[in-house]
C-alpha positions in Angstrom: 43.4 -57.7 31.7 44.5 -54.6 33.6 44.6 -53.3 37.1 45.3 -49.7 36.2 43.5 -47.0 38.2 41.3 -49.6 40.0 39.8 -51.1 36.8 40.1 -54.8 36.1 38.5 -56.5 33.1 38.4 -59.7 31.0 38.5 -59.5 27.2 35.4 -61.2 25.8 34.1 -61.7 22.3 32.2 -58.4 22.2 34.5 -56.2 24.2 35.7 -55.9 27.8 33.8 -57.3 30.9 34.4 -55.1 33.9 35.5 -57.3 36.9 36.6 -54.6 39.4 36.0 -50.9 39.4 37.2 -48.1 41.8 35.9 -44.5 41.9 36.7 -42.5 38.8 35.4 -41.5 35.3 34.2 -45.0 34.4 32.3 -45.5 37.6 31.0 -42.0 37.5 29.6 -42.7 34.0 27.5 -45.4 35.5 29.6 -48.4 34.5 29.1 -51.4 36.9 30.9 -54.6 37.5 29.8 -57.2 35.0 29.1 -54.7 32.2 30.6 -55.3 28.8 32.0 -52.2 27.2 31.7 -52.8 23.4 32.3 -49.4 21.8 33.9 -46.1 22.5 32.5 -43.1 20.5 30.6 -45.6 18.3 33.7 -47.6 17.3 35.0 -51.0 18.5 37.7 -50.6 21.2 41.0 -52.0 19.8 42.3 -53.0 23.2 42.1 -52.3 26.9 45.0 -49.9 26.8 43.0 -47.7 24.4 40.1 -47.5 26.8 42.4 -46.6 29.7 44.1 -44.0 27.5 40.8 -42.3 26.8 40.0 -42.5 30.5 43.3 -40.8 31.3 42.8 -38.0 28.7 39.4 -37.2 30.3 40.9 -37.3 33.8 43.7 -35.0 32.8 41.4 -32.5 31.0 42.7 -33.2 27.5 39.3 -34.6 26.4 35.9 -33.5 27.5 33.9 -36.8 27.2 33.6 -40.1 25.5 30.4 -42.2 24.7 30.5 -45.7 26.0 28.3 -48.5 24.5 27.7 -51.2 27.1 25.9 -54.5 27.3 24.2 -55.0 30.7 22.0 -58.0 31.3 21.5 -58.4 27.6 20.5 -54.8 27.0 22.5 -52.2 25.1 23.1 -49.0 27.1 25.0 -45.8 26.4 26.9 -43.8 29.0 29.0 -40.6 28.8 32.4 -40.7 30.5 33.3 -37.3 31.8 35.7 -35.9 34.3 33.9 -35.8 37.7 34.3 -32.5 39.5 34.4 -32.8 43.3 
């Protein structure tokens, strides 16, 4: 569970269920409250800190993008997390 950068989640069997989400790369990617993020660039996410670390690298320009695999309402979806230019 984390509250870093306006993101709050619960660890669930398949990944991380988003409980709260403020503006930023995850929200800009299309992630919604209730989504379960299951993979990052096609691989299981070892822990929430890894997800936040990737988010930070994108935000700071050290990484261009990351592919998120998400379960929403029983469907598997894919989103690209990129830095949002204002």
